N, C-alpha and C positions, 0 to 999 in steps of 0.2 A: 735527436730531436732538442734543439732549445725551447723552452716553455714562453709564452710571450711576455712574464715576467720574472728574472731568472731568482732575483730572490726578496724576499720581505719580513720584516721584522713581527714578530708575535707578540702577544702580551707579555711572554713572562721573557724575553729579551732576546731569546735566542732566534737564530735566521732559520728558515725552513724554507725548500720550495714550493713555490706557487706553482701550478700547471693547469694550462687551461685546453680541451680536450680543439684540436685543432681539425679545423673543418675539411673537408676531400679536395676542395682547390688550394687549401694552403697545403696540402701534404703533395699534391701532384706539383707544385712550383717548385717543390725541394727536388724532385726527381726528374730532372731531364734528360731520360731515357727513352728508350722502343720496346712499346709495348702493342698487344694486338690481341682481342678476345674473339675464340671461335666457337659458335655453337657446336655441341654434340648430339646425340641422339637420348633423349631421356627414358626414354622404352628401354632402353639398354644401359642407363646406371652412367650414363655421362650427360649432366646438362649443358655444362661449358666448359672450355679451357683457356685459358690465357696466359700469354708470355710476355716480360717485361724482362727488358736487360738495361743496365746504364754500365758508359765507358768508364773505367779508373782509371786507366793507364793509355799510353801512348807508343806506339802501337797497339788498338786492341788486343787485350789475351782472353777473356771471357764472353762466352758465346752460349747461348741457349740452341737446342735440338728440339726438332718434334715432328709427327708426322702420322697423318692418320692413312691407314689401311684399308680398305674398298675390296671387297672381292669382283671380280669383273672376267668377261668370256673374252677370247680372243679377238674380240671386234674391239675391243672395250668399252661395251657395255656392260653397266653394273648390274650383279647377280643376285638375286632373291637374297635379302638378308642384309645388306648395306651396309653398315661401317663395322667391322669384324674385329678390329686394333686399332687403338690409339698411343703414341710414344711420346715423352717430354722429357729433356735430359739438358745438365750444365756443363758445360765443358771449360775448366779454370786452368788456363797457361801456367807456365812458372819460367822465368828466363827467358820472354821472348813468345812469340804470339803462333810461329810454326809447325809445332805439334799438335796444339792444339786447332787450328786452322786445318791441319790434315783429319783428326778425329771427329770434327764437325760434320766434316763432309762425307768421311766414311762411315762411321761407325754405325750408324740403322742399318744401310748397306749390309754391313758384314751380316748384322744381327738376322736380317731378313733373308741371307745366302744360308745361314747355318741353320735355320729352322726349313726351308726347302730342302738341306741335305740329311736332317733327322727324320723328313719325309718320306728321302728317296728319289727324289727328284732332283734333276738338274737345272742348277741354281740362274744356267745362262738358257734357258729353254726359254726362246722365242712365245712359246704358249703355259708359261707357267703359270702365269696368272689365271690360266682357265682353271685353275684348281685352287676353291677353297679351303685351303691347307690351316690358315690361319686361327678358325675358332677352335675355342673349345680343345687345344691340343694337351696332351698328358702332362702335370705339373711337371715331372721331372726332365721331361725332354726342354720344357721350353725354358729351365732354368741352367739345362746342360748348353744350349745353342746361345743364350745369353751369356754364359760363362766362356765359352768355346769363341764366340767372336770378341770379346774385348782380348784374348791373350792370340787370337790368330793377326788381328790387327795390331798389336804393339811387337810379335813378331815380324811382319810383315815391314813395317818401318824399321826396327833396327836392323833388318838382313839385307834392305834395300842402301842402306846407310852402310852398313859392312863392305857390300856389294861396290860402292860408291869409293871406299878406302882401298882396298885392294885390287880394285879392276883397273880397266884401263882407257874410261870414258875420258870424254872432255872436260876441263877442269869445271866449266860453268853446270853442265850438268850434274856433278857430283857434289858440288857447293849445294845445289839444288834437293838431291836427295838427302844431303849427310843432315840440312837444318832441321826436319822435323824429326831428327832422332837426337840431336844437339841440346835440345832444348825439350822440355818434360811439360807435361799436365796431368790436371787430375779431369774424374769425369763420373758423372752419378744419370744412368737410366732408368726411367719406369715404363711399364708397359702395359698398358690395360687389355684382357680379354673380354669384350662383351658379351659374348656367349656363358663364361664359367663365373663372368665378375671377380676372375680373380686380377691382383694387381702385381704387377712381379718389378723387383728393383734389383739392381747390378749397379756396382761402385766401384772405384781405385784412386785410391787417395785420399785425398781430405774433403774432396765433395760429397755432400749429406743429403737425403731425401729425408724429409719430415712429415708427418700426416697431421694436419687440422682436424681435429674431431670432438664431438662431445661427448661428457664421460656422463655416469649414472645420474650425478646432481644438477645435469643440464646446461653446464658451462663448459665453454671451448678450452681445449688444451692440445697441446704439440708432443705426438711421441714419432721418436726416430725410427725410422724404417731401414737405415742403414747405418755398418760399422766403422766408423772412421780409421784408416789404414796411416796412423800416424807414434810418432814415438810416446804419448799418451796412451797409448791402448799395451794394457801389460800382456795382452796375447800378440801383439808385435812383435813387443820387444821382445817376448823371451822365444818365439819364432825366429829371431835373427839371429839370437844368440845361439842357439843349438843350430843354427846352418854357420855361423860361422866362431867355433868355439875357440878359435885362437885368435882373434880383434879382439881386445878388452876393451879397446878405445874406439872403437866402432860409434858408440851411441856416448855423448858428452853434453849435459848438460841440457839436457831435452830434445837433443838433435842427431839424427844421424848422417854425420859426413857435412855437417852444414846445414841440413834440411829437418825441417821437423815434421813431414810425411814419410812414411817407410814403404808408400807403393807407387807407381805410375806408367803413363805409358813416357817412352822416349827413355830419356839419359843414358844413351849410348856409353857414356865413359864409366859405366857400374858396371856394365854386362859384358862380362870376360867372355862368358860362354863362347859368343861370336868367333872368337879369335881364338879360341883354346881346341887343340885337336880334339878331334873322335876319341 
């Protein structure tokens, strides 16, 4: 952000930056994006939540996702307890919007399906909303459900593309199935359980979750809630070296095959297991 006056000369003759705190109106004028605010349930630890997004590229490759989950009966009426879960996320596309668009539309659905499966309920049952299964789930069950959802969605994107390459479907349909796997995207998803007051975070790639909170001195600070999957992460580099011991040049100049991130949805060309014999 540019200060109102960039430089000024102080009495010693040196130049220093002068910064006037900007007004809210001025800040909003700098960010012509799309945002919305929604009320939560203060009694359940969620006062409000806000979304904001800006278009950095055309076509757009970055998206926000979000949903609230309410217990309902088979007639669609809210059950006692109201809001039980709320989820928010960011999807960041690489080399095109196609993977990001698919992940934006399907990631939350996959997480919900996995939660039903972990509870022993058919996720495609027409009465699945009649069971208040979201609230106060065992912690490890939720963690595993989010992890499985990320992995299953990625596998489905890649398998559909592999079938498009090796199958005999029409060209136009093949291209539509192939596009989401040819590009890639990072994603981060946070889910809040209003009963347990637990906040769960899952991520892949370079998208990051950050918690703003007050420390013991009463000042605000930011704490990361996720770990970046990039070449700057020594654990990720060690993992890749161990998995690919004969590829010494795989990581060069802080990049993996020309990319800074080490995990992502999509990127079919780097996933040889789909075409390898069993």
